[in-house]
C-alpha positions as CSV (number, residue, x, y, z in Angstrom):
1,M,-42.3,-13.1,24.8
2,E,-39.2,-14.3,22.8
3,R,-39.0,-17.5,21.6
4,R,-35.5,-19.1,21.5
5,T,-34.4,-21.3,18.6
6,T,-32.0,-24.4,19.2
7,D,-29.9,-25.2,16.1
8,P,-31.1,-28.5,14.5
9,L,-27.6,-29.8,15.3
10,T,-27.6,-29.6,19.0
11,I,-31.5,-31.1,19.1
12,I,-30.1,-34.1,17.2
13,A,-26.9,-34.3,19.2
14,M,-29.3,-34.1,22.9
15,I,-31.5,-36.9,21.6
16,L,-28.4,-39.0,20.8
17,T,-26.9,-38.4,24.3
18,I,-30.3,-39.1,25.7
19,I,-30.4,-42.5,24.3
20,G,-27.3,-43.3,25.1
21,G,-28.0,-42.3,28.6
22,I,-30.9,-44.5,28.8
23,N,-28.8,-47.5,27.3
24,W,-26.3,-47.0,30.1
25,L,-29.3,-47.1,32.4
26,L,-30.4,-50.4,30.9
27,V,-26.8,-52.1,30.6
28,A,-26.7,-51.4,34.6
29,F,-29.7,-53.7,34.7
30,G,-28.1,-56.1,32.3
31,F,-29.9,-55.4,29.2
32,N,-28.0,-53.4,26.2
33,L,-30.8,-52.0,23.9
34,V,-28.7,-50.9,21.0
35,E,-27.1,-54.4,20.9
36,A,-30.5,-56.1,21.4
37,I,-31.8,-54.2,18.2
38,F,-28.8,-53.9,16.1
39,G,-26.4,-57.0,17.2
40,P,-23.3,-57.3,19.3
41,A,-20.9,-54.5,18.7
42,A,-17.9,-57.2,18.1
43,T,-19.7,-58.0,14.7
44,S,-22.4,-55.1,14.1
45,I,-20.8,-52.1,12.2
46,L,-24.4,-50.4,12.8
47,T,-24.1,-50.9,16.6
48,K,-20.3,-49.2,16.5
49,L,-21.7,-46.4,14.4
50,I,-24.5,-45.6,17.2
51,Y,-21.9,-45.6,20.0
52,I,-19.5,-42.9,18.0
53,L,-22.1,-40.9,17.2
54,V,-23.4,-41.1,20.8
55,G,-19.9,-40.3,22.0
56,I,-19.3,-37.5,19.5
57,S,-22.7,-35.9,20.6
58,A,-21.7,-36.1,24.1
59,I,-18.5,-34.0,23.1
60,Y,-20.4,-31.8,21.0
61,L,-22.8,-30.7,23.6
62,L,-19.7,-30.0,25.9
63,Y,-19.8,-26.2,23.9
64,P,-23.4,-25.3,24.5
65,L,-23.0,-26.4,27.9
66,Y,-19.9,-24.0,28.4
67,Q,-21.7,-21.0,26.8
68,M,-24.9,-21.8,29.2
69,L,-22.4,-21.9,31.9
70,T,-19.9,-18.7,31.3
71,S,-23.1,-16.3,29.8
72,P,-24.1,-13.4,31.8
73,R,-27.5,-13.7,33.3
74,E,-29.8,-11.4,34.5
75,R,-29.6,-11.8,38.2
76,P,-32.1,-10.9,40.9
77,V,-31.5,-8.4,43.2
78,V,-31.8,-9.4,46.5
79,R,-32.7,-6.9,49.4
80,P,-31.8,-7.2,52.6
């Protein structure tokens, strides 16, 4: 069985995007985890940096998603 390796940058982007998604879920319930840890975005450069990295990660992941959706795949043969 062939083991697929994933680019480390893609793994980091996925982790950051997941963290961002979880943070948005918590924001919906009135709690911002990133701001609770690093301070309000208006005053904390680190909080702004995390938001920027999460956004760049989401943009970066558009290309692997495009590749996944447009790559030829083996399709099962459907017999009537």
